[in-house]
MIBAVEX-244112 format. One record per atom (N, C-alpha, C): residue in one letter; z, y, x. Coordinates in steps of 0.1 Angstrom, whole numbers, plus 5000, padded with zeros to 4 digits. Layout:
aZYX/...
***
This chain:
x485909912292/x486810022290/x487210042275/x488510052272/x488910062258/x488810202253/x488210212241/x488010342235/x489310402230/x489510532231/x490610592225/x490610582210/x491810582203/x491910582189/x492110722184/x491410752173/x491610892167/x492910902160/x493611012163/x494911042157/x494511162147/x494511132134/x494111222124/x495011352124/x496311332125/x497211442125/x497011532137/x496811472148/x496611552160/x495211622159/x494211562154/x492911622152/x493011752143/x493811742132/x493911852123/x494811962130/x495811922137/x496612022145/x495812102155/x495012022162/x494112082172/x493012172165/x492612132154/x491612212146/x492212352143/x493412352137/x494012482133/x494312562145/x494712492156/x495012562168/x493812632174/x492712562174/x491512622180/x491012742171/x491112722158/x490712832149/x491612952151/x492912932152/x493813042154/x493713112167/x493413032178/x493313092191/x492013172193/x491013132185/x489613192187/x489113252174/x490013302166/x489613352152/x488613472153/x488813562163/x487813672163/x486413632167/x486313552177/x484913502181/x484313412171/x485213322165/x484713232155/x484313312143/x485013412139/x484613492127/x483313562130/x483113612142/x481813682145/x480613582144/x480813462150/x479713362149/x479513312134/x480613292127/x480513252113/x479813352105/x480113482107/x479513582099/x478013602101/x477613592114/x476313612118/x475413492115/x475913372118/x475013252118/x475213162105/x476313182098/x476613102086/x476613182073/x477413292073/x477413372061/x476113432058/x475613512067/x474313582065/x473213492060/x472913382067/x471813292062/x472113232048/x473313202045/x473713152032/x473513262022/x473913382025/x473713492015/x472313522013/x471513522025/x470113552024/x469413452015/x469713322017/x469113212009/x469413231994/x470613271991/x471013301977/x470313421971/x470013521979/x469313641974/x467813611972/x467213551983/x465813541982/x465313411976/x466113311975/x465713181968/x466913141959/x467113221948/x468313191940/x468113061932/x466913001932/x466712871925/x467512761931/x467812771945/x468512671952/x470012661947/x470612781944/x471912781939/x472012741925/x471012781917/x471012751903/x469612691899/x469512561902/x468212501899/x467812511884/x466512531882/x466112541867/x466212411861/x466612411848/x466712291840/x465312241836/x465012111839/x463712061836/x463412071821/x462312111817/x462012121803/x461711981797/x462111961784/x461911831778/x462811811766/x462511721758/x463311701746/x464711641750/x465711681742/x467011621744/x467011471742/x467811401750/x467811251749/x466611191756/x465911261764/x464811201772/x465411101782/x464511021787/x464910921797/x465510991809/x466710951814/x467411021825/x466511011838/x465810901840/x465010891852/x463910991852/x463311011840/x462211111839/x462711251841/x463911281836/x464511411838/x464911431853/x465411331859/x465711341873/x464411361882/x463411291878/x462111311886/x461611451884/x461711501872/x461311641869/x462111741878/x463411711879/x464211801887/x463811791902/x463611671907/x463211651921/x461811721923/x460911711914/x459611781915/x459811931916/x460711981908/x460912131908/x461612171921/x462512101926/x463212131938/x462212121950/x461312021950/x460312001960/x459412121960/x459012171948/x458112291947/x458812411953/x460112431950/x460912541955/x460912541971/x461212421976/x461212411991/x459812431997/x458812381990/x457412401995/x457012551995/x457412621985/x457112761984/x457812851993/x459012801998/x459912892006/x460212832019/x459412732024/x459812662036/x459912752049/x459012852050/x459212932063/x460513002063/x461013062052/x462313122052/x463413022054/x463412912047/x464412812048/x464512752062/x463312732068/x463312682082/x463912772091/x463512902090/x464113002099/x465613012097/x466113012085/x467613012083/x468212892088/x467612772088/x468212652093/x468312662108/x467212712115/x467312732129/x468412822133/x468612932126/x469713022129/x471012952128/x471212862118/x472512792116/x472612692127/x471512622131/x471612532143/x472112602155/x471512722158/x472012792170/x473412832168/x473912872157/x475312912155/x476212792157/x475812672152/x476612552153/x476712512168/x475612512175/x475712472189/x476412572197/x476312702194/x477012812201/x478512792198/x478912762186/x480312742183/x480912622191/x480112512192/x480612402200/x480812442215/x479812522220/x479912562234/x481012652236/x481312742226/x482412832228/x483812762228/x483912652221/x485212582220/x485312472231/x484512472241/x484612372251/x485812392259/x486412282265/x487512302274/x487012302289/x485712312291/x485112322304/x484912472308/x486012532311/x485912672315/x486112762302/x485912892303/x486112982292/x484913072291/x483813012284/x482613092283/x482813212274/x482013312277/x482013432268/x481113402256/x481213492246/x480313472234/x478813462238/x478513552247/x477113562252/x476713432259/x477613372267/x477313252274/x477213132264/x478113132254/x478013032244/x476713042236/x476313162232/x475013182225/x473813122234/x473913152247/x472813102256/x472812952256/x474012892257/x474112742256/x473612692243/x473912762232/x473412712219/x471912712218/x471312822223/x469812832223/x469212722232/x469812692244/x469212592253/x469412452247/x470412432238/x470712302233/x469812262221/x469212362215/x468412332203/x467312232205/x466512232215/x465412132217/x466011992217/x467011972226/x467611842227/x468311792214/x468911892207/x469511852194/x468511812184/x467511892182/x466411862173/x465811732176/x465511702189/x464911572193/x465811462189/x467111472192/x468111372189/x468111342174/x468111452166/x468211432152/x466911362146/x465711402152/x464511332148/x464511192151/x464911152163/x465011012167/x466010942159/x467111002155/x468110932147/x467510912133/x466811012128/x466210992114/x465110882114/x464310882125/x463310782126/x463910642126/x464910632135/x465610502136/x466210452123/x466910552116/x467510522103/x466410482093/x465310552093/x464210522084/x463710382085/x463510342098/x463010212101/x464010102097/x465210132101/x466310032099/x466710012084/x466610122076/x467010122062/x465910142052/x465110252055/x464110282045/x463110172043/x462510112053/x461510012052/x462109882044/x463309832048/x463809722040/x464109752026/x464609872023/x464909912009/x463609922001/x462609982007/x461309992001/x460709861997/x460809762006/x460309632004/x461109561993/x462409571993/x463209511983/x463009571969/x462809701969/x462609771956/x461209721950/x460309691959/x458909651954/x458909511949/x459709421955/x459509281951/x460709211944/x461909281945/x463109221940/x463409271926/x464209191918/x464609231905/x465409361906/x465509441895/x466309571895/x467709551900/x468409441895/x469809431899/x469909411914/x469009331920/x469109311935/x468709441942/x467809521937/x467409641943/x468509741942/x469309741931/x470409831930/x471509801940/x471809671942/x472809631952/x472309661966/x471009651968/x470509691982/x470609831984/x470409911973/x470610061975/x472010101978/x472910031972/x474410061975/x474610021990/x474109901994/x474309862008/x473709962017/x472510012013/x471810112022/x472610242023/x473210282013/x474010402013/x475210382023/x475810262022/x476910232031/x476510242046/x475310182048/x474710192062/x474410332066/x473910412057/x473610552060/x474910622064/x475910602057/x477210662060/x477710622074/x477610492077/x478010442090/x477210502101/x475910522099/x475110582109/x475410732111/x475710792100/x476110932100/x477310952109/x478310862108/x479510872116/x479110842131/x478310742133/x478010702147/x477210812154/x476410892146/x475711002152/x476411132151/x477611142146/x478311262143/x478711342155/x478711282167/x479111352179/x478011392188/x476811372183/x475611412191/x475611562195/x475911642185/x475911792188/x476911832199/x478211792198/x479111832208/x478811762222/x478211642222/x477811582234/x476811672241/x475811722233/x474811812239/x475311942243/x476112012234/x476512152237/x477712152246/x478612062245/x479912072253/x479711992266/x479211872266/x479011792278/x477811832286/x476911902279/x475711942286/x474611842288/x474711732279/x473711622280/x472411672273/x471311682280/x470111732274/x469111622271/x469411492275/x468611382272/x469011332258/x468111342248/x468511312234/x468811162232/x468211072239/x468510932238/x469910912244/x470210972256/x471510952262/x472611012253/x472311122246/x473211182237/x473611092225/x472511032220/x472710932209/x473610822213/x473310762225/x474110652230/x475610692233/x475810812238/x477110862241/x477910882228/x477310932217/x477910952205/x478310812199/x477410722200/x477710582195/x478910522202/x479010542216/x480110482223/x481410552220/x481410682219/x482610752216/x483210712202/x482410692193/x482910662179/x483210512177/x482910432187/x483210282186/x484610262183/x484910182173/x486210152169/x487010252161/x486310362158/x486910482151/x486110522139/x485110442135/x484210482124/x485010502111/x485910402108/x486610412095/x487610522096/x488310542107/x489210662109/x488510792106/x487310802112/x486610932111/x486210952096/x485710842090/x485310852076/x486510892067/x487610832069/x488810862061/x489311002064/x489311042076/x489711182079/x488811282073/x487511272074/x486611362069/x486611362053/x486811242047/x486911242033/x488111312028/x489311292034/x490511352029/x490411502032/x489811542043/x489611682046/x488711752036/x487511702034/x486511762025/x487011762011/x487711652007/x488211641993/x489211751991/x490211772000/x491211871998/x490612011999/x489812042009/x489212172010/x488212201998/x487512091994/x486612111983/x487312151970/x488512091967/x489212131955/x489712281957/x490212311968/x490712451970/x489612551969/x488512521975/x487312621975/x486812631960/x486812521953/x486312521939/x487212611930/x488512601932/x489512681925/x489312831928/x489212861941/x489113001946/x487813051940/x486712981942/x485413021937/x485413051922/x486112961914/x486112971900/x486913091896/x488113121902/x488913231899/x488213361902/x487613371914/x486813491918/x485613511908/x485013401904/x483913411895/x484313471882/x485513431877/x486013491864/x486313641866/x486813681878/x487113821880/x485813901881/x484813851888/x483613921889/x482813931876/x483013831868/x482313831855/x482713951846/x483914001849/x484314111841/x483614241844/x482914241855/x482214371859/x480714371854/x480214251849/x478914251844/x477814251856/x476614241852/x475514251861/x475214391866/x474814411879/x474514301889/x475614271898/x476814331895/x478014301904/x478314151904/x478214091892/x478613951891/x477613861900/x476313891899/x475313811906/x475513831921/x475613951926/x475813981940/x477113931945/x478213951937/x479513911941/x479613751942/x478913691933/x478913541933/x478213491946/x477113561950/x476413521962/x477313541974/x478013651974/x478913681986/x480013581987/x480613551975/x481713441975/x481113311980/x479913271975/x479313151979/x479013141994/x478513261999/x478313262014/x479513252022/x480613322017/x481913312025/x482513172024/x482413102013/x482912972012/x482112872020/x480812892020/x479912812029/x480212832043/x480412952047/x480712982062/x482112922065/x483112932057/x484412872059/x484312722061/x483712652051/x483612512052/x482812462064/x481812542068/x481012502079/x481812512092/x482612622093/x483412642105/x484412532106/x485112502095/x486112392095/x485512262099/x484412232094/x483812102097/x483412092112/x482812202117/x482412212131/x483612202141/x484712272137/x485812272146/x486512132146/x486512072134/x487111942133/x486311842142/x484911862142/x484111782150/x484411802165/x484711922169/x485211952183/x486511882186/x487411882176/x488711822178/x488511672180/x487711612172/x487411462173/x486811432186/x485811512190/x485211492203/x486211502214/x487111602214/x488011612225/x488911492226/x489411442215/x490211322215/x489511202220/x488311172215/x487611052219/x487011062233/x486611182237/x486011192250/x487111212261/x488311262257/x489311292267/x489011432274/x490011472281/x489911602287/x488911602298/x488111712299/x487111722310/x487811742323/x487111712334/x487711742348/x488211882349/x487411982344/x487812122345/x489212142338/x489412082326/x490612102319/x491812032326/x491511922332/x492611852339/x493011922352/x492011982358/x492312062370/x493112182367/x492812242355/x493612362351/x495112322348/x495312202343/x496712162340/x497512152352/x496912112363/x497612092376/x497612212385/x497112322381/x497112442389/x498512502390/
***
């Protein structure tokens, strides 16, 4: 069976159409599951948004400074892991609920979509863990071995190759969530295989599409954030601090929604219309 080819223009048109047709429900889910967790993280763990600068003399070895920063961030996560884990679970539920809401298999209510999102979490987490373990074995072990015995130049080339493979695997596993939430596949191994098959022959197209999308939206969001930051700075503290957190939460929610809806559009193209959607067309 020949796989469908991704049409990037059609995917973006479908993305904007889905957002426009479901803006009220999408806004509600985005506010509850993406904005509030991001805002809460900024309020309760501000170090994540503004990591402390590692202490040390100027001109110190960059690798030493980087290791100090990694150690500081690790300490921040270790000290706040219960809160961060809870916020991550909330965002997982929101993501899976949004996928379920935008299915073409009937017209679920927001409550039904939330229920599907909750039921999807175990399979989704299991699939992500299996994917991470597989990637660690396939990439982490060889890279660790090369770094231990090979010259620095060879290790650097291996690292670059490893990053390329990681990107490839990210694309191959990118449709796991919609396969679980939209198609109702609860077997994590089957969901991984289904995502791999759907993306076959489309990996480069998906990478290019996501790169162009994130690059464009990233520039726009940076400009908007910078302008609003200048405006808020005129009001002084604490308005500047709270306002910056609000703007950051809104931008994060918007980017998350766009990425998730784009994923839905890609899944619809590559998976084809569901039997329910086809039946509706011929009614």
